[in-house]
N, C-alpha and C positions, 0 to 999 in steps of 0.2 A: 424457484423462479430466479432468472438472471435479469438484473436491472442495470442499465447503462445510461450514460450521458453522451450526447452526440450532437453533431451539427448537420442540418439538412435544409435545403431551400433557404439558406441565409439565416436560419434560426438555430439557437441553442435549445435542444430538447432533451427529454429523457423518456425512456420506455423500457419495455420488456423484450428481451431477446428470445425469439421463438424460432427454432430451426435456423434458417438462413435469412431471417428478417428481424426487424425491430418494430414492435408495436408501440406507437406513440401514446404516451400517457399524459403528456403535458396539458393538452386541452381538456381531455375528459376528466382529469383529476382536479382541475382548477389550480394547479400549482406550477410555478415556472421553473423550479429546480427540484432535483431528486432529494436534496437535503431537506427542503421544506416538506416534501411528500412523506419522508420517513417519519417526521414528527407530528403528522396530522391525523385527524380522525379517519380520513380517506384511506390511510394505510391498511386498515383492516379489510377494506373492500377491493384490494388490489387484483384479486383473481377476476372479479366481476368486471373491473375496469378494462382489463386486457381484452375482454370480449367486445368492448365498445370501440377500441382504438383502431386506427388505420395502420397497416403494415407497410414497411419500406424495406427493400432488399439491403442487406448489410453492405453489399458492394457499392451502394449509392450514398453511404453516409461517411462522415469524417468523425472518428472517435474523439471524445473528450475524456480527460481524467474522470474516473467514476464520480467523484465529488469534485467538480472543477474548482470551487473556492470554499473549502471547509473553513469554519471559524478557527479550528485548531487541528494541527497534525502533531500528535504526541508520540515521540519516538523513544524506544527502549534501547539502552546501551548494553552491549555484550550480554544479551539475555539467553544465550545458549552456552552451556558449559564448555563445549569443545571450541567455540569461537573465543571465549575468555582465555582458554588455555593456549590457543595459537597466538593470541595477542601477547601473552606473557612470554611465549617462546620467541617471539619476534623482537623482544627487548622492551616492550612497554611495561612500565611499573604501575600496575593497576591492581587493586584489591577488590574482592567481592564485597558488595554492599549489603547491609541489612534491609535496605529498602530499594525499590526499583529505581535505578538511575535513569533519568529522562531528559530530553531536550525537545525543542520545538522546531519544526520545519515551517516555512511559509508556503502559501499555495502557489506562488509564482515559480517555485522550484519544481513543480510537477509537469509531467508530459503524459500524453495519452498513449494507449496501445498503438503501435505502428508509427508513432511520431518519433523523431530523432532525440535521443539523449545527446546533449551537446557538451563536448569537451571544451572547457574554457581556455582562452588564450593564456591565462595566468598560470596554468599548471598542466603537466601531462599525467599526473597521478590520479586518474579517474578510475575508481574501483567499483566493483559490483557488490551488492548485498541483497540477495533475494529474501523477501519477508512476507509473512502473512499480515494483511491489513484487516483490522476490525473496524467496522463502521457502526457508529452509535445511532440507535433509533430513538428510544425514549431517553431524554437527557436527565440530568440531576446532579446533585451535590451529595457527597458523603455516601456513595452507593455501597451497600454492604456486599462483601464477597459472596454471600449466600444467594443474593438475587442479581448478581452482576450480569449473568447471561440474559436476563429479561430485558436488558438495555441494549442488546446487540441486534442490529437490523440485518447485518450480513457480513460477508468476508470477501476479500479480493486479493489479487497478487500485487506486490509492490517491489520495485527495485530501488532501495534506499541508497542510491549511488553516492559515493563520497569522493571529494577531492582531498586526498590524504594529506598532501603537503600543507593545505590550509587547516585541515582537521588537527594536525599535530603542532600547529603554531602555539597552542595553549591546551590546558586540560579541559577547558570548555570547548566542545567540538563543533558547535553550531556553525562556525564559519565554513567548514568543509562540507556541510550538509545542505547549504542553502543557495548554492550557485543556481542560476536560472536554468530550467529545462534539464535537470539531472535526475529527478525522481519519477521513474516510470510507474504508472498507476492504471491498472485495467486488466482485461478489456471491460469487465463488468464486475458487479458484486453478486454473489450467490446469497440468497436470503437465508437467514439463520434456521428456518424450519427445514432446510435441506441438509443441514450438518448438525449432528448431535452435539450438545454441549460438552466441550472437552474432548471431542473426537480427535484421535491422533492422525494428523495429515502429513503425508510425505511431501517434501519440498525439494525441488531441484533447480539449480541455475546452470545454464549452458552458455558458453561463449563460442560462437561460430560452430555450434553443434557438439562441442566437447563439454562433458559434464565437469563443472568446476566446484559446485556445491551439491551435496546430497545429505539430507537430514530429515528430521520430522519434528513436528510441533511438540511432541512429548519430551523433547530435550530442553524445553524452556526452564530457566531458573525460576522466574516469576511467571505463573500461568496467567491466562487471560483475566479471570476474576480478580487476581491480585493487582494486575495492571490497571484495570478499571477502577478498583477501589482506591488505589493510590492516586491516580490521576484526578479522580473526582474529589479527593480530599483537597487538592490544590486548586482545581478549576471547577466551575459548574460546566459539566459536559453538555453539549448541545447536539440536537439532531444533525447528522452529517459529519460530526467530528470523526477523525481518523486516528486510531491507535496502531502504531507499527510495533510489532511484537519481537523484533530482533532477528538476527541472521545466524545460521549455522556456520561451521568452519568452512574454509576453502576460499576465503577472500584473496585478492591478488597481492596485497602488500605483504602478507606473511610468507609468500613463496620466495624461494631462493634460486635465481634472482626474482625480484618482484615482477608481477605481470599486471598490466593495466589495460583498460579499454582504450581503443584508438579508433580514429575515423575509418569507416569501412567495416567495422565489426558489427556482428549481430548478437545481441544478448537476449536470452529468454529466461523467464522465471515461470516454472510450472508448479502448481500446488494441487495435490489430489483433491478431487471433488469441487475444485474452484475453477481452474482453467489455466491458460497459458498467456502470459504477457510477453510481447515481442517488441523490441526496439532496435533500430539501427543506431549507430554512433556516428555523429558528425562533429566537425570542428566548428568552433564559434566563428561566425562571419566577421 
């Protein structure tokens, strides 16, 4: 099942994407947000609820980020070996960690499928990072590696775009990762029953139709269970929390000369069995 958040008729809703429509689940489930639904008893009845909801053509909706206001967006740093190596080759002095290096994004940094990623006036070094997003269903603290996949509600595409100039101001990179409207998230999440635990998924990022990143999730240094286990050691994970799993090589700052997203560009992140996230790039007003 594909689940999405969207706006229609002046309301923020969530529902199931079926063919070229979205079936509203907001009213029939009794939940106002997808995050609330993920952690509820009604989650187990989602197939039956789809049969009760009313359908709206996708052409009539405005997409929202899959989880518009997650409590936490936990992001992995250099979690693909080839990306770690390209960072070293570009001159960054970074060592592999014994534990997953993480940072947090804020929800206001997110944008939906087809909404513009905004290049801030403060910098022109806006870079792409295609990533697999893991959305938490059942929350918890100190989640064991062995049962981590039981806590996954689904998967989505994410563009963890970075304002490199600000990211490199310090070793703590959060400044470059939290400019408003820079993190593309969508168009939907695919529920975890559609993807086998640990399934190797191809990931591709395209800039104006040209492939700039091509990898697969089997290249992760810390896999999904390890990321969930570590994050839940630090935080109590909540339904709707998002864990970004890192990006493969091919980012713009490592190129010679560097290449960055600019107004007028179109950037796409495609993940096998998940979907395609598409965002135009605009300049901050």
